[in-house]
N, C-alpha and C positions, 0 to 999 in steps of 0.2 A: 504494500500500500504506500502511496505517495501523497503527501498533502502539499498544496501549492498556495502561496500567498503573494499576490502582486502588490506593487507599490510604485510611486513615482508619477502617477497621473496628475493632471491639473489643467489650468487654463493658460493658454499661450497664444500670442498673436501669430498670424500667418507669417511664415518664413522663419519662425523660431524653432527651438529644439527642446526635446524632452528625452529623458532616459528612464525607461521602465525597468523595474527589477522584479524577479520572481524567485522567492526563496522556497526551497523544497526541503521536505523532511523524508526520512526513509533511507534505508541502506542501499536501495536499488537505483538511486538517482542516476549514477554514471552509466548504467546499463540501458537507459531509456533515451531515445530521441526526444527532443522537445519542440514545441511549436507555439507560436503566438497567433491568436485569432482576434477578430474584433466584430462588434455588432452595434450598428447604428439603429436608432429608433425606426421601427417599421421594416427593418431589413433582416435578412437571415445572417447568422454568424458566418463570417468569411475568413478564409485563410490569409495570413499576413506573411509569415516566415517560419522556417523550420531549420533545425540544426541537428547534425548527427551526434551519436553518443560521444565521439572523440572531440567534436567541435570542428573537425576538418572539412566538413561538407555543409554547405548552407544553400537554401533555396528561398526565393522571394516571389510574392505576387507581383505581377507586372506593374500594378498601381503604386508600389512602394520601392521598386528596384532602383538602386542608385541613391535613395534617400534614407532608407532604414538599414540598420546593421544588427543582426542577431549574433550573440556570443554566449559562451557559457564558461563557468568556473566549477569544474567538478570537485575540486578540493573543498570548496565552500558551499557546494550545492546551490549555485545561483545561475540564473539565466537572465540575460539582459536584452533589451531592445532599444538601441539608440535611434532616435527619430529626428532627422534634420529636415530643413526646408518644409516644415509642416504646412498643410493646406487645410482649408475649412472642411473639405470632404474627408479628412482623416479623423474628424470628430466621431467618437464611438467609445463604447466600453471595451477595453482590451483585456484579453484572457490569455494566460499561459496554460499549456496543456501537455500531458505526457501519457505514457502507457506502454505496455509490453507487447502489443500486437503488431507493431509497425516495422520491426527490424531496426537495424542500426541507423538507417538514413531518415526515418520518419515518414510522414505522409502529409499531403495537402488536404486530405479528406477528414473533416472533423469527426466523422463517425468512427474513425480508427483510434481515437483518443479515449482513454478511460478515466483519466484524472484531470480535473479542472480547478483552477482557482476561482475566487469570488469576483474577480475583475477589478479594474481600476479605470476611472473615467478620464478620458482625454478630450478636452474641448479646445478647438482652434477658432479664434475669432478672425473674421475676414476684414 
């Protein structure tokens, strides 16, 4: 079992930056790929980024590629999402997620994830 707690959200102007953190508990953290998803009001939860168990492989949604960076620190059981050049359309609740069913590289499919945090709100003013 893995428990995930996100932090770092807030209100920022368009063009600004935020760094989200996800703290994990459980002995199996380093054996699970990790993902970030987001959900805006009225929309389905959508994939943002994922990172492999070692951190050596990452993958991004086209909408955030070149602006967001996912990273992980297995020693401290942390996952991060650095968000630069934020746009109004990035406004959403952001969730980190994990699980044992995806293999080392993770998945862009939210149904492959078993563990979710409570989310952190990111609001970008235009």
